[in-house]
Backbone of each chain as ProteinMPNN parsed JSONL, in Angstrom:
{"seq_chain_A": "MKARVHIMLKTGVLDPQGEAVRHALGTLGFEGVTGVRQGKVIELDLAETDRAKAGADVARMCETLLANTVIEQYDVELL", "coords_chain_A": {"N_chain_A": [[268.089, 338.989, 119.55], [268.132, 339.187, 123.107], [270.428, 339.95, 125.735], [271.438, 339.714, 129.126], [273.801, 340.949, 131.326], [275.345, 340.416, 134.378], [277.542, 342.071, 136.473], [279.624, 341.727, 139.098], [281.604, 342.587, 141.966], [284.206, 340.345, 142.878], [283.881, 337.825, 145.448], [285.23, 338.723, 148.529], [286.597, 340.885, 147.589], [286.845, 344.203, 148.506], [284.005, 346.296, 148.786], [283.375, 349.363, 148.595], [281.334, 351.052, 147.73], [278.978, 349.562, 148.04], [279.123, 349.304, 150.79], [278.798, 351.934, 151.588], [276.158, 352.328, 150.804], [274.892, 350.521, 152.519], [275.423, 351.717, 154.987], [274.071, 354.151, 154.648], [271.446, 353.233, 154.415], [271.101, 352.272, 156.986], [271.182, 354.671, 158.498], [268.827, 355.738, 157.62], [266.991, 354.258, 158.925], [266.579, 351.637, 158.235], [267.197, 348.914, 159.687], [267.674, 346.207, 159.49], [269.488, 345.411, 157.525], [272.127, 343.566, 156.637], [274.22, 343.296, 154.898], [275.523, 344.673, 151.853], [276.02, 344.557, 148.404], [277.169, 346.096, 145.522], [276.702, 346.177, 142.037], [277.017, 346.033, 138.408], [274.597, 346.062, 135.789], [274.139, 345.068, 132.512], [272.316, 345.436, 129.642], [271.966, 343.958, 126.541], [271.163, 344.329, 123.131], [271.133, 342.086, 120.598], [272.072, 341.274, 117.246], [272.55, 338.728, 116.48], [271.085, 335.48, 116.209], [271.453, 332.883, 116.944], [271.614, 330.985, 119.826], [273.845, 329.761, 121.132], [276.037, 330.912, 119.851], [275.565, 333.608, 120.381], [275.817, 333.625, 123.171], [278.529, 332.963, 123.435], [279.699, 335.157, 122.139], [278.925, 337.273, 123.859], [280.243, 336.529, 126.185], [282.86, 336.92, 125.32], [282.792, 339.68, 124.945], [282.557, 340.477, 127.611], [284.994, 339.6, 128.651], [286.792, 341.17, 127.229], [285.996, 343.855, 127.43], [283.713, 344.599, 129.106], [283.875, 343.627, 131.79], [286.178, 343.785, 134.528], [288.195, 341.369, 134.901], [290.023, 340.746, 136.848], [289.152, 341.615, 139.329], [286.43, 341.407, 139.166], [283.452, 339.413, 138.687], [281.464, 337.888, 136.14], [278.228, 337.221, 134.758], [276.314, 335.738, 132.409], [273.178, 336.02, 130.902], [270.827, 334.818, 128.722], [268.023, 336.168, 127.123]], "CA_chain_A": [[268.172, 338.331, 120.855], [268.57, 340.074, 124.191], [271.261, 339.321, 126.76], [271.64, 340.529, 130.323], [275.058, 340.592, 131.982], [275.553, 340.929, 135.734], [278.954, 342.171, 136.814], [279.754, 342.005, 140.535], [282.951, 342.385, 142.512], [284.384, 338.983, 143.39], [283.793, 337.67, 146.899], [286.509, 339.024, 149.172], [287.047, 342.209, 147.157], [286.148, 345.242, 149.264], [283.012, 347.019, 147.983], [283.087, 350.585, 149.358], [280.062, 351.614, 147.285], [277.959, 348.778, 148.744], [279.242, 349.626, 152.215], [278.189, 353.268, 151.744], [274.705, 352.144, 150.709], [274.467, 349.86, 153.76], [275.466, 352.724, 156.034], [272.987, 355.119, 154.395], [270.18, 352.575, 154.762], [271.062, 352.251, 158.453], [270.835, 355.997, 159.005], [267.426, 355.999, 157.265], [266.125, 353.459, 159.782], [266.486, 350.243, 157.782], [268.195, 348.311, 160.574], [267.878, 344.78, 159.238], [270.313, 345.145, 156.34], [273.429, 343.144, 157.186], [275.274, 343.391, 153.887], [275.113, 345.197, 150.549], [277.033, 344.522, 147.343], [276.632, 346.784, 144.348], [277.344, 345.822, 140.78], [276.45, 346.612, 137.192], [273.841, 345.185, 134.899], [274.194, 345.596, 131.147], [271.388, 344.741, 128.74], [272.453, 344.081, 125.167], [270.329, 343.859, 122.019], [272.067, 341.46, 119.662], [271.532, 340.874, 115.949], [272.741, 337.266, 116.423], [269.899, 334.739, 116.625], [271.87, 331.574, 117.459], [271.854, 331.165, 121.264], [275.198, 329.361, 121.516], [276.974, 331.901, 119.327], [275.333, 334.846, 121.121], [276.406, 333.453, 124.499], [279.991, 333.018, 123.294], [280.026, 336.549, 121.809], [278.772, 338.125, 125.047], [281.345, 336.177, 127.093], [284.063, 337.596, 124.812], [282.637, 341.117, 125.263], [282.845, 340.638, 129.035], [286.433, 339.399, 128.877], [287.617, 342.21, 126.614], [285.606, 345.243, 127.73], [282.677, 344.933, 130.094], [284.259, 343.31, 133.17], [287.59, 343.713, 134.906], [288.158, 340.004, 135.455], [290.921, 340.619, 138.003], [288.386, 341.83, 140.558], [284.982, 341.262, 138.955], [282.938, 338.212, 138.031], [280.295, 338.205, 135.333], [277.24, 336.161, 134.62], [275.556, 336.063, 131.193], [271.839, 335.422, 130.86], [270.186, 335.117, 127.427], [266.579, 336.314, 127.37]], "C_chain_A": [[268.68, 339.319, 121.898], [269.435, 339.29, 125.17], [271.382, 340.28, 127.933], [272.908, 340.031, 131.009], [275.087, 341.235, 133.368], [277.04, 340.951, 136.009], [279.057, 342.603, 138.275], [281.229, 341.88, 140.919], [283.035, 340.96, 143.043], [284.27, 338.978, 144.913], [285.182, 337.942, 147.489], [287.082, 340.359, 148.74], [286.193, 343.252, 147.876], [285.226, 346.041, 148.337], [282.598, 348.289, 148.729], [281.738, 351.213, 148.993], [278.897, 350.888, 147.992], [277.938, 349.11, 150.225], [278.597, 350.991, 152.508], [276.669, 353.171, 151.698], [274.175, 351.522, 151.999], [274.397, 350.876, 154.904], [274.318, 353.726, 155.888], [271.639, 354.512, 154.747], [270.008, 352.522, 156.275], [270.627, 353.59, 159.022], [269.385, 356.363, 158.674], [266.461, 355.119, 158.056], [265.928, 352.025, 159.318], [267.571, 349.45, 158.516], [268.581, 346.889, 160.158], [268.72, 344.438, 158.026], [271.729, 344.823, 156.797], [274.553, 343.219, 156.16], [274.719, 343.893, 152.577], [276.292, 345.061, 149.58], [276.411, 345.204, 146.133], [277.409, 346.391, 143.102], [276.639, 346.486, 139.609], [275.592, 345.578, 136.493], [273.832, 345.845, 133.526], [273.262, 344.767, 130.278], [271.794, 345.029, 127.307], [271.389, 343.583, 124.196], [271.285, 343.346, 120.95], [271.361, 341.099, 118.367], [271.592, 339.348, 115.811], [271.48, 336.539, 116.922], [270.245, 333.356, 117.188], [272.285, 331.724, 118.927], [273.308, 330.872, 121.651], [276.21, 330.424, 121.086], [276.812, 333.234, 120.081], [275.982, 334.771, 122.506], [277.918, 333.576, 124.448], [280.446, 334.446, 123.002], [279.99, 337.421, 123.067], [279.881, 337.814, 126.059], [282.642, 336.863, 126.639], [283.999, 339.098, 125.081], [282.995, 341.381, 126.718], [284.346, 340.576, 129.287], [287.246, 340.584, 128.361], [287.253, 343.622, 127.052], [284.757, 345.409, 128.981], [283.127, 344.707, 131.536], [285.764, 343.406, 133.341], [287.755, 342.38, 135.643], [289.162, 339.772, 136.579], [290.108, 340.708, 139.299], [286.883, 341.593, 140.403], [284.643, 339.909, 138.342], [281.703, 338.604, 137.237], [279.449, 336.964, 135.111], [276.336, 336.561, 133.443], [274.235, 335.305, 131.194], [271.224, 335.806, 129.504], [268.681, 335.128, 127.613], [265.757, 335.884, 126.138]], "O_chain_A": [[269.531, 340.165, 121.621], [269.2, 338.105, 125.405], [271.422, 341.497, 127.757], [273.066, 338.833, 131.244], [274.88, 342.44, 133.512], [277.726, 339.951, 135.798], [278.634, 343.699, 138.642], [281.994, 341.16, 140.277], [282.066, 340.431, 143.588], [284.526, 339.983, 145.576], [286.185, 337.436, 146.985], [287.944, 340.918, 149.418], [284.964, 343.184, 147.852], [285.623, 346.418, 147.235], [281.579, 348.293, 149.42], [281.082, 351.826, 149.835], [277.959, 351.523, 148.474], [276.875, 349.19, 150.841], [277.941, 351.175, 153.533], [275.974, 353.845, 152.458], [273.139, 351.941, 152.514], [273.443, 350.893, 155.682], [273.677, 354.102, 156.87], [270.781, 355.19, 155.313], [268.904, 352.706, 156.788], [269.795, 353.641, 159.928], [268.78, 357.192, 159.354], [265.247, 355.221, 157.882], [265.184, 351.271, 159.946], [268.701, 349.327, 158.043], [269.687, 346.431, 160.445], [268.682, 343.306, 157.542], [272.446, 345.697, 157.284], [275.726, 343.206, 156.532], [273.582, 343.585, 152.218], [277.423, 345.413, 149.913], [275.269, 344.925, 145.766], [278.635, 346.288, 143.129], [275.794, 347.366, 139.777], [275.832, 344.375, 136.594], [273.551, 347.037, 133.4], [273.401, 343.547, 130.189], [271.947, 346.183, 126.907], [270.785, 342.534, 124.417], [272.14, 344.084, 120.459], [270.206, 340.675, 118.374], [270.777, 338.752, 115.106], [270.886, 336.93, 117.926], [269.41, 332.73, 117.841], [273.194, 332.492, 119.242], [273.926, 331.631, 122.398], [277.112, 330.789, 121.84], [277.8, 333.905, 120.381], [276.614, 335.725, 122.957], [278.525, 334.215, 125.308], [281.453, 334.902, 123.544], [280.905, 338.208, 123.313], [280.4, 338.719, 126.713], [283.425, 337.328, 127.467], [285.011, 339.721, 125.403], [283.65, 342.374, 127.034], [284.9, 341.384, 130.032], [288.252, 340.966, 128.959], [288.112, 344.504, 127.049], [285.046, 346.26, 129.823], [282.8, 345.505, 132.414], [286.527, 343.139, 132.412], [287.491, 342.278, 136.841], [289.153, 338.709, 137.201], [290.354, 339.962, 140.247], [286.149, 341.579, 141.391], [285.426, 339.335, 137.586], [280.984, 339.532, 137.605], [279.904, 335.829, 135.259], [275.677, 337.6, 133.485], [274.19, 334.102, 131.453], [271.117, 336.99, 129.184], [268.119, 334.2, 128.197], [264.528, 335.94, 126.166]]}, "seq_chain_B": "MKARVHIMLKTGVLDPQGEAVRHALGTLGFEGVTGVRQGKVIELDLAETDRAKAGADVARMCETLLANTVIEQYDVELL", "coords_chain_B": {"N_chain_B": [[267.536, 336.439, 154.643], [267.977, 336.98, 151.14], [268.029, 339.67, 148.802], [267.69, 340.898, 145.486], [268.122, 343.779, 143.629], [267.296, 345.343, 140.652], [268.148, 348.21, 138.937], [267.255, 350.302, 136.465], [267.509, 352.783, 133.866], [264.528, 354.439, 132.884], [262.52, 353.486, 130.031], [263.067, 355.425, 127.177], [264.48, 357.387, 128.461], [267.526, 358.935, 127.948], [270.538, 357.098, 127.691], [273.599, 357.636, 128.179], [275.853, 356.261, 129.085], [275.396, 353.587, 128.428], [275.299, 353.94, 125.685], [277.918, 354.695, 125.17], [279.218, 352.31, 125.785], [278.162, 350.675, 123.776], [279.235, 351.883, 121.52], [281.973, 351.497, 122.023], [282.092, 348.699, 121.952], [281.529, 348.326, 119.252], [283.832, 349.449, 118.04], [285.632, 347.565, 118.835], [285.048, 345.481, 117.246], [282.715, 344.057, 117.601], [280.107, 343.797, 115.909], [277.404, 343.227, 115.829], [275.843, 344.386, 117.833], [273.083, 346.049, 118.706], [271.915, 347.674, 120.576], [272.461, 349.05, 123.835], [271.898, 349.083, 127.268], [272.696, 350.368, 130.392], [272.675, 349.564, 133.82], [272.165, 349.395, 137.413], [272.888, 346.865, 139.827], [271.889, 345.725, 142.944], [272.694, 343.85, 145.686], [271.219, 342.66, 148.558], [271.619, 341.659, 151.922], [269.342, 340.527, 154.174], [267.985, 340.734, 157.473], [265.388, 340.166, 157.963], [262.914, 337.574, 157.762], [260.438, 337.039, 156.778], [258.847, 336.822, 153.714], [256.996, 338.581, 152.435], [257.134, 340.879, 154.015], [259.822, 341.498, 153.76], [259.962, 342.045, 151.015], [258.36, 344.335, 150.883], [259.848, 346.061, 152.511], [262.227, 346.327, 150.985], [261.227, 347.532, 148.692], [260.519, 349.985, 149.8], [263.075, 350.905, 150.476], [264.105, 351.267, 147.905], [262.446, 353.313, 146.952], [263.126, 355.411, 148.682], [265.919, 355.664, 148.728], [267.591, 354.014, 146.978], [266.847, 354.105, 144.228], [266.33, 356.604, 141.701], [263.368, 357.621, 141.212], [262.266, 359.293, 139.356], [263.579, 359.093, 136.94], [264.397, 356.479, 136.861], [263.639, 352.949, 136.888], [262.786, 350.282, 139.078], [263.289, 346.876, 140.127], [262.455, 344.31, 142.148], [263.78, 341.333, 143.436], [263.381, 338.494, 145.293], [265.555, 336.221, 146.801]], "CA_chain_B": [[267.01, 336.439, 153.279], [268.715, 337.836, 150.205], [267.218, 340.324, 147.775], [268.463, 341.527, 144.407], [267.376, 344.885, 143.028], [267.791, 345.871, 139.384], [267.742, 349.593, 138.71], [267.574, 350.691, 135.078], [266.856, 353.997, 133.391], [263.251, 354.163, 132.234], [262.509, 353.528, 128.567], [262.921, 356.793, 126.692], [265.499, 358.243, 129.076], [268.808, 358.759, 127.268], [271.514, 356.369, 128.503], [274.888, 357.897, 127.532], [276.821, 355.247, 129.496], [275.113, 352.443, 127.565], [275.668, 354.325, 124.314], [279.383, 354.644, 125.114], [279.581, 350.886, 125.744], [277.8, 350.182, 122.443], [280.229, 352.408, 120.587], [283.25, 350.822, 122.299], [281.982, 347.329, 121.439], [281.635, 348.431, 117.795], [285.229, 349.663, 117.647], [286.368, 346.321, 119.116], [284.699, 344.478, 116.237], [281.435, 343.404, 117.882], [279.24, 344.597, 115.038], [275.994, 342.86, 115.939], [275.199, 344.914, 119.036], [272.25, 347.146, 118.22], [271.539, 348.574, 121.658], [273.003, 348.717, 125.16], [271.407, 349.885, 128.403], [273.444, 349.992, 131.59], [272.015, 349.886, 135.083], [272.813, 348.951, 138.65], [272.292, 345.753, 140.552], [272.249, 345.823, 144.358], [272.337, 342.643, 146.422], [271.043, 342.995, 149.971], [271.4, 340.599, 152.908], [268.341, 341.06, 155.104], [267.715, 339.941, 158.674], [263.973, 339.797, 157.864], [262.718, 336.246, 157.177], [259.114, 337.008, 156.141], [259.037, 337.276, 152.327], [256.149, 339.728, 152.104], [257.649, 342.052, 154.709], [261.116, 341.81, 153.149], [259.693, 342.681, 149.732], [257.859, 345.69, 151.136], [260.987, 346.842, 153.015], [263.156, 346.632, 149.893], [260.556, 348.518, 147.839], [260.652, 351.294, 150.477], [264.485, 351.321, 150.314], [264.258, 351.765, 146.531], [261.748, 354.594, 146.82], [263.728, 356.479, 149.474], [267.364, 355.853, 148.561], [268.36, 353.289, 145.954], [266.518, 354.501, 142.855], [265.758, 357.917, 141.426], [262.166, 357.151, 140.507], [261.889, 360.204, 138.266], [264.153, 358.611, 135.673], [264.789, 355.067, 136.938], [262.665, 351.966, 137.353], [263.458, 349.22, 139.83], [262.664, 345.562, 140.064], [262.944, 343.593, 143.334], [263.729, 339.87, 143.313], [263.794, 337.876, 146.558], [266.247, 334.96, 146.462]], "C_chain_B": [[267.806, 337.39, 152.403], [267.74, 338.468, 149.206], [268.147, 340.917, 146.729], [267.584, 342.585, 143.765], [268.056, 345.293, 141.732], [267.272, 347.284, 139.225], [268.207, 350.005, 137.318], [266.933, 352.04, 134.798], [265.549, 353.614, 132.705], [263.398, 354.217, 130.715], [262.282, 354.973, 128.129], [263.903, 357.755, 127.319], [266.846, 357.908, 128.422], [269.813, 358.091, 128.205], [272.9, 356.536, 127.876], [275.953, 356.846, 127.873], [276.646, 353.994, 128.612], [275.533, 352.721, 126.129], [277.189, 354.275, 124.128], [279.869, 353.197, 125.039], [279.305, 350.326, 124.359], [278.837, 350.621, 121.417], [281.576, 351.7, 120.767], [283.228, 349.387, 121.779], [282.108, 347.319, 119.915], [283.076, 348.588, 117.343], [286.077, 348.42, 117.913], [285.965, 345.197, 118.162], [283.422, 343.714, 116.525], [280.351, 344.196, 117.163], [277.754, 344.38, 115.32], [275.27, 343.372, 117.175], [274.408, 346.154, 118.658], [271.82, 348.103, 119.329], [272.12, 348.105, 122.981], [272.37, 349.648, 126.183], [272.189, 349.43, 129.621], [272.696, 350.439, 132.839], [272.807, 349.366, 136.257], [272.135, 347.697, 139.161], [272.805, 345.84, 141.993], [271.778, 344.564, 145.051], [272.333, 342.962, 147.907], [270.92, 341.72, 150.802], [270.489, 341.177, 153.974], [268.172, 340.134, 156.303], [266.271, 339.42, 158.641], [263.799, 338.424, 157.198], [261.353, 336.112, 156.491], [259.212, 337.608, 154.735], [258.252, 338.545, 152.012], [256.71, 340.999, 152.734], [258.994, 342.487, 154.105], [260.917, 342.538, 151.818], [259.228, 344.119, 149.896], [258.984, 346.599, 151.62], [261.898, 347.27, 151.867], [262.531, 347.65, 148.939], [260.667, 349.912, 148.461], [262.084, 351.816, 150.359], [264.713, 351.905, 148.924], [263.65, 353.147, 146.393], [262.494, 355.722, 147.527], [265.203, 356.711, 149.165], [267.935, 355.268, 147.27], [268.103, 353.781, 144.531], [266.053, 355.947, 142.807], [264.524, 357.659, 140.564], [261.652, 358.114, 139.429], [262.372, 359.635, 136.927], [264.474, 357.12, 135.685], [263.615, 354.185, 137.368], [263.429, 350.871, 138.088], [262.609, 347.962, 139.833], [263.285, 344.748, 141.204], [262.742, 342.095, 143.143], [264.215, 339.301, 144.643], [264.374, 336.502, 146.247], [266.07, 333.927, 147.57]], "O_chain_B": [[268.251, 338.449, 152.844], [266.746, 337.851, 148.822], [269.246, 341.377, 147.041], [266.439, 342.317, 143.401], [269.258, 345.559, 141.714], [266.073, 347.525, 139.366], [269.405, 350.05, 137.038], [265.932, 352.399, 135.419], [265.473, 352.589, 132.027], [264.276, 354.896, 130.184], [261.403, 355.657, 128.654], [264.143, 358.833, 126.774], [267.245, 356.745, 128.354], [269.929, 358.47, 129.371], [273.337, 355.67, 127.119], [276.841, 356.569, 127.067], [277.62, 353.426, 128.12], [276.059, 351.843, 125.443], [277.685, 353.869, 123.077], [280.819, 352.893, 124.316], [280.123, 349.582, 123.819], [279.26, 349.842, 120.563], [282.236, 351.349, 119.789], [284.22, 348.908, 121.23], [282.72, 346.413, 119.348], [283.504, 347.946, 116.383], [287.123, 348.237, 117.289], [286.483, 344.084, 118.261], [283.069, 342.808, 115.771], [279.76, 345.125, 117.713], [276.94, 345.269, 115.071], [274.209, 342.861, 117.532], [274.986, 347.189, 118.327], [271.404, 349.227, 119.048], [272.254, 346.905, 123.218], [272.315, 350.861, 125.98], [272.33, 348.23, 129.856], [272.159, 351.545, 132.902], [273.959, 348.951, 136.124], [270.939, 347.498, 138.948], [274.002, 346.008, 142.228], [270.591, 344.24, 145.013], [273.316, 343.468, 148.449], [270.193, 340.802, 150.423], [270.812, 342.185, 154.603], [268.21, 338.911, 156.17], [265.967, 338.373, 159.212], [264.449, 338.134, 156.194], [261.136, 335.182, 155.715], [259.611, 338.762, 154.577], [258.779, 339.471, 151.396], [256.764, 342.053, 152.099], [259.268, 343.678, 153.959], [261.605, 343.516, 151.525], [259.64, 345.009, 149.152], [259.079, 347.755, 151.208], [262.296, 348.432, 151.782], [263.225, 348.532, 148.433], [260.879, 350.898, 147.756], [262.298, 353.013, 150.167], [265.416, 352.904, 148.769], [264.247, 354.044, 145.798], [262.506, 356.856, 147.048], [265.696, 357.829, 149.32], [268.674, 355.942, 146.552], [269.027, 353.865, 143.723], [265.457, 356.451, 143.758], [264.622, 357.499, 139.347], [260.724, 357.792, 138.688], [261.664, 359.69, 135.921], [264.79, 356.549, 134.641], [262.726, 354.614, 138.104], [264.578, 350.573, 137.76], [261.404, 347.982, 139.582], [264.495, 344.525, 141.224], [261.668, 341.648, 142.74], [265.331, 339.591, 145.072], [263.768, 335.713, 145.522], [266.58, 332.811, 147.461]]}, "name": "protein", "num_of_chains": 2, "seq": "MKARVHIMLKTGVLDPQGEAVRHALGTLGFEGVTGVRQGKVIELDLAETDRAKAGADVARMCETLLANTVIEQYDVELLMKARVHIMLKTGVLDPQGEAVRHALGTLGFEGVTGVRQGKVIELDLAETDRAKAGADVARMCETLLANTVIEQYDVELL"}
């Protein structure tokens, strides 16, 4: 089973990397970009075949390693 | 309009960051993870309201700035 995890900074947390991208897009002539947020996407190949158990496993991976839950939120999608 | 761009290394390109995550998950006891690929996700707020034009604009942003198309592939999703 495959899982995709999106990890983004929580709303309200300053995103300097996204801000840099927004500024760079502006200098390249892309004027209509009003906001940019950058995050991570992690694709996992899992041996587990049970959807419920795989989802719970990936959530535990996020809590313990993949995301910094103080400032980041994560979203698990099973494919 | 909002757009989400996924940028991943192309298949066949070595992903040392993903490999490091896979190894770290193994040492934490998550044995069933057979592969990990890590990429970027960029969320854009666009002033453009026409879907076709917004999609074309974001594709141009990927080609010129957001993705390194030699080793990365991108995928645009309009929300």
